[in-house]
N, C-alpha and C positions, 0 to 999 in steps of 0.2 A: 348652557355653560358658562360658569361664572367660576371666580378666584377670589378668595379672602389668604392674609397675609397672615401665618401663624407664628414664624421668628424670624430672624436673620438669616438663619438655611435655606426654610423650605415656605413654601405657599402648598394652600389647597384649591382644589380643580375641581370640578361637578359637571358633569354629564348626564345624560340619561343613565348612565349605569352604576352612578352611584360618585363618589368621591375619592379622589387618588391627591397625595402627597407630590409635590413637583419640588426640586431644587430651585430655589428664588432665584437664583442666575442664570436660570434658562429660559430659552427663547422658544422654546418649543414647548408643547401643554399637555393636556391630560388625552387628548387623540393620539398623539407621536409619542408617547408613553406605553398605551395600551397596543397600540402599533408594534411597537419595538419588540414587545414581550411577545407578541401572536405573531409572529412572522422571524423568526430566530433562523432565517433561511440558509442565504447565502454567504453572509459574516460583513455585503456590501451594502454600506448604505447608500442612500441616492445623493449624500452631500459628497461622495468619492466619484459622482459625474457632473461636473462644472458645467458641462451643457446645458443638460437638463435643468438644472438648477435655476441658473441664468434665463433659461427660456421661461421657464415657472414664473420668475421674477418679471420678465414681459408681457406676461399674457397679465400680471396682475396689476401692474402701474399702467397697460393698454385699457384695463376694464375699469379701473379709479377714475383715469382722466374721462374716460366716456360718461360714469355715475355722474361724476361732475360737473359734466355740460349739461347732462338731462336731469338735474335737480334731484339725484335720489343718494348724492354724496353729499355732505357739507362740504366747504371748498376748505378748511381746517383740516378734518380729517383726508381728504381724496389730499393734499399736500402733504400729510405725513408718511401715507402708505405710500407716495409716488417717490419720497427720499428714502426711505427704506427699502421700496423693490432696488434704484437706484446702486443703492448698497451694496445690493446683493448682487446684481450685475457687476459692477466692478471688483466683485470676490470677498465681499465681507458673509460674514457668518455662516458660510457652508457647513460648516461641523455642527450646524446647530439642526439639518436635515439630518435625522437619524435613522429613519424608516427603511429597512431591508427593500432593497431594489426590486427581490420578488415577493410578493404580497397577494392576497385577496381585497377581494373589494373593485378590482376595475380600475384601480389608482385613487382611491379617495385616501387612503390613509396618507399617501403621496402628496394629495391638494391640501389636507387638513396640515401636514406638516408645514407646508408653504405660509399659509392662512395666519397660523400659531407665530411664525419667529417674523414676519411681517407685522403682523398686530402689535407683538411685544415689542420690537425696535420702533413701533409708531409709537405707540405708548413712550418710551424712553423720550423721543424725540418733543411729545408735548410735556417733557417734564415730571413724566407720572412712572409710578412703580413698575414693573411687569405684571401681568395678571388681573390687571383695573379693566377688566370686561367690558364693565358697563359705563365706561369711557370710551373705549375703542374695540368694536367685538372682530374676534376673525371670522366667524362666517356672516355676521349681520351686515360687517362693515368692511372686510379684504375682499371677503366672497359674495359681496353684492351681483346680484345679475348673472351671478355662475352657479354651475354645476360643475362636478368632477366630469360628466360625460361631455363637458364642452372644453373646460379645463386641460384634461392630460393631455389628449390627443391631440391638440393643437401644440400645446411645451412639448410635446414627441416629434412633431413635424417640425418645429423648429430648430430643436437640438438635433435632428438629423440632419437639415441644411446645414449648419455648422459643421457640424461634423466632417459630412460630405464633403465640404470645400476642402479641408484637412485633408481628406484621402486624396484627392483630385490633385492636389497640388505634389503628394508623395507618389503619384502615379506619375506627373509629367516628370517628377525628378527622376525617377527609373527608367523612363520612357529616354529621355535623353542620355544617359548615362549607356544605355542599348546602342542607342543613334551613333554616339561618340565611338563605342567598338566599333560599330560596324564601319563609320569609315575607317580607324585604323587598321581593320583587317582587310578592307575591301581587295588587296592585292593576293591576297592568300587562297592559293587552290587546296581544295580536300573534296574527298571522296564524301557526296548524301547519300543519304540510306534511307528505305521504306523495309518497314518489318525487322528491323535492324540488321538487314542483309545491305551490301555494296548496291547503289544505287547508280548514278550519275555523278560526274563530277558536281561542283560549285563553288563558291568563294562563302570563307570565313563570313565575311562581311554580307552577304545576302542571308546567312543561315542568324546572325546576330541582328539584321534589319528585321529580320520575321516577328523579332521579339518584341521590338517596338512598336511594329504597326502593330499588332496585337493588344497591347497596350494603349494605344490610342484609341484602337475604335472602342475599345471597356472604356476608358473614360468618355467617348459621346453616348453609351448608354447610361453610364453612369449618370450624366447632365441632364439626360432625360427624362431618366427614374428621381433625380432632385427636384425637378420641375413636378412634378403629382407631388410633391411633399408643401406647396405652398398653397393649397385647398383645405381652406381652416372652416372646421363649424363652431368656432367663437359665437357664442350666443342662442347655439342650439339650446342649453341646459339641460333638462335630464335626457330627454327623446329626442329633441328636435324641434319640438313646437314653439319653442321660446318662449317655456310660460314662464313668468317672474320677469320678465324684461320688457322695458319700455320700447315700442315698435322701431323706436331711430337705435336704437343701443349697439344690434350685432353690428350694423356696418360701418358706425360710428368705431366703436371698439375694434374691430379688422384694420381699420383707416390709421388710428393710431399706434397698433401693431403692427402694422406695414412699415411706419417712420420709427418706430424703436428700434426695429430689430435691423432693417434697413433691405429686410426682404419683398421680393413682389408679392404680398401676401395677398389673396383675392379670397371671398365667401365663397362657402359654397353652394351650387346651384338648389340642390336640396338636402337640409339643414337634416333631416329623419335618416337616410338615405346615408349622409356624411358621418354621421353620429353612431351606426351600426356596423357602416361597411370597412374593414379592416385590409382592402384588396391593394390599395395602392403601399402596403408595408411588407405586401409578398410580393408587388411586382419588383420592390426595391431589394429586397432579399435575395430574389432569383439574379438582379444582376450580380449583385455581391456575391452570390453562388459562382457565376461566371467568370466574376475576376480570378476566384479562388480558385479554381478549373483551369484557367489559363497562367496562372502564375507558378500553378506547381505543376503543369507540364513543361513549365520552360525551365523550374527549378530541376524536375527529373531528368531535363537534357543536361545544366550543367554536372548535375553528379556522373550521368556517362560519360559527357565528352571528356570528363577530367580523371576518368578513371584508371586505378593501376596505383602508382603509373608505370611501373615497369610493365605488368602484366596485362594492363586495361587499354581502352582507348588512348588516352594519354593525348588528346589535340590541344585542351587547353591545361594551364594552370589556375587554379582558385588562388586569392590570397590563403595564406598559413593564419591561422587565426589562436589555436590553441591546440595544445597536444591531444592528440587524437586517441591514447590507449594507457590505459594503468598495466600492460600486458607486454604491449610490441613497439621494442624502442622506433624512433625514427617516423611513429605514424600519423597523419594528418588526416582528419575529416573532413567530408565537406559542408561542415557545420551548417553555415549559414543557410544553404537551400533547403538543409532537414528541416530548419525551424522553421521555412517559409511554407514547406509543406505541411508540417503538423498545424499551422493558421489556416491551412487552406481547408484540411481535414473537418478542424472546428468549425468553419463557416457554414462550409455544408451540413454541415451537424444541425446548427444552427437554424436553417433553412426546412428542415423539417421541424423543427418547433415550432419555428413561426407557423408553417404552412399548416399544421395541425391546432394551433390555437387560434389563427385567423378562422379555421371552417368551425370551431367551438362555438364560434357566436348564437346569439340565440333571442332571435324579436328584433328588441329595442337598442338593444348593447350587446358588445361582445365582453364580457368579464377579465379577458388574458391579456390586454393589451401592455399589463405591466410586463410579463416573458416576454411579449413580442420586442416591447423597448428592451430592456437588458439584453436579449438576443443579438439586438439592431446594433446596441451601442458596443458590445464585444466585436461583434464582425468587424465593425466600422473600423473602430478602435485599432486592434490588433491587423488588421490588413492595414492601416497607415504606417505601423508599427513595423510591419515585414517589409513593407517598400521600402522603407527607409533603411533598414539593417542591409537588405538584399542591394541596393545600390552602394549605401558607401563601405560594405565589410566584404562586398563579393565583386560587384561586377565591374565598379572603376580597377580594381585591380587583376582584372583580370590578364593572361598573358598568353598565347599563345605557343605553340611549340611547330615551330615552320619547317624546319628539316624531315621531321617527322611527317609533317602533313602530306609535303612532296614525294617522301619514299611510296606512301602510302597510297596515292592517288596513280605514280608508275607501277605499283606493283595491283591493282586492282585489275580483277576483268570487267570492271563497271565501264572501261574505257570504250568498251569495244563497242557500247551503244550508240558513238560517234560515229562510230566504221557505216553503221545500217544507210546512210544515203549516198557511200561510194562503192560499199563493198556489195550491200543488198543482206538481209537479215540472215541467210543460210552462214554465209561466208561468216558475215558477225560471230557469228553464233560458235562457228569451230572454231575462231581464236579465242572465242571467250572459254569454252571447255577445256583447250589445250592450255589457257594460261592458270584457269585453275587447278588443273593436275599437274603441271610440272612447275606452276612457283612463277615462272618467266613474265614477263613485262608485255604486254600487249603489242608495244609497238615494235619491241624486239622479233615478236612471232609475228608480225606481218611484213616485217623489213626479210625476214629471211624466208617467207612464202613467196616473196616477188610479189605481194598482192598490190602494194604502193613502193612509188621512188619515195625516197627519204624529203624530199621539198614536201611533193604528197603529203605526205603523213604529218608532217611540221606545219605545214598549213590545215589539217581535220583536229589537230590537237592543240590548239592553240587555247590559248586560256577563256579569248572574247566567242571563240566558235564553242566551247566546251558549255559555259554558262548562262549563254542566252540565245535568241533565236536567230539563226544564221542561215543567209539565202546562197545556196552551191549554185555553182555555175560549172555546166560539165563541161 
């Protein structure tokens, strides 16, 4: 790989396939150009994924520092490589990462793109023109002691750690919003339902607290999956044997990488296994699918509880965010829960993609990590956005229809369940059937039949008796 200037506008670079003209001001080079031409797939370049770009720069910086300490790189070269990497970490040059996120080659094109951008920026820092690779080379110097097969998965794991932290924050905010609603609705009695049929009373606070608890459980599971990301194979090079590295390179590079990222990174115990195994990504995707399933279930509930409003359940009111119809005047739809449902369906589909890509690995490498990476990035970022919009555009503004809820409890035959301990199942069943047949309140039927006096009945139907364990006294 070499380069010569041909004009103020172009330079010619050479690789094993031949020569190509590159824009003189481009930080990317011939390998990136070929990849852009070869992979016009998604229309999304890796430069649009700042977490991954920054993670790549972190890996390259750690490698340069380790290579400097071990005498593999001269201090002046290592210094400008580190400086170029820091600029990328700070947000510079991301537009120069032009390779499509979906690519063949197990991520080689992404690694090459990073090597070229860092090399050309480092050359500028030395006061040299871009493309003067005889002075500082993208592969010989920037990629020293490395292979795509340890750089790319290591960078992916770091990017996942960063993005998961943001998702966990968004989930915690959503959980707090549900907890606040649970407190606000703590005194509202309503009918619980099983199989969409009236069951027994509960409070709306209990219902909304359930959503918060489910989120909290998933936060814990995501935290566990995130810890699987901190084991990296940096220094494994091609297949895990560490060929072309100093014996001290891998532990030193991982140590530097942990310092740079602030993550508790550790070197994999078996580097050959770590280079070919993508099980941690499958595990993470599975937890993301779990989050998606439960978020979607929660949104299904919100849509049901707000349905109608006149002819549906109409127990809660969702904030009105947009006109709901181009033909039906006044209609407002539950658009925020609906968009979260759709994100959930996408995440579940991404999980299947990741599963199949992981299974398709062969021998010492999995060539399909780019689609694993892209699927995980989408799942995490879209879940983060979904949690945020659900929090701020829906949950915080939910109100309860107290009067309708109270009327529904009084009308429901489900109240008869509370009579079991004092009347027995057979008598309670007769009352329930009569209530369903006539539409009359359970309490009215009990009093009319003389089964209980008013004082005893009032005690049996108190909210604290109906919504939690209660010890009956004969």
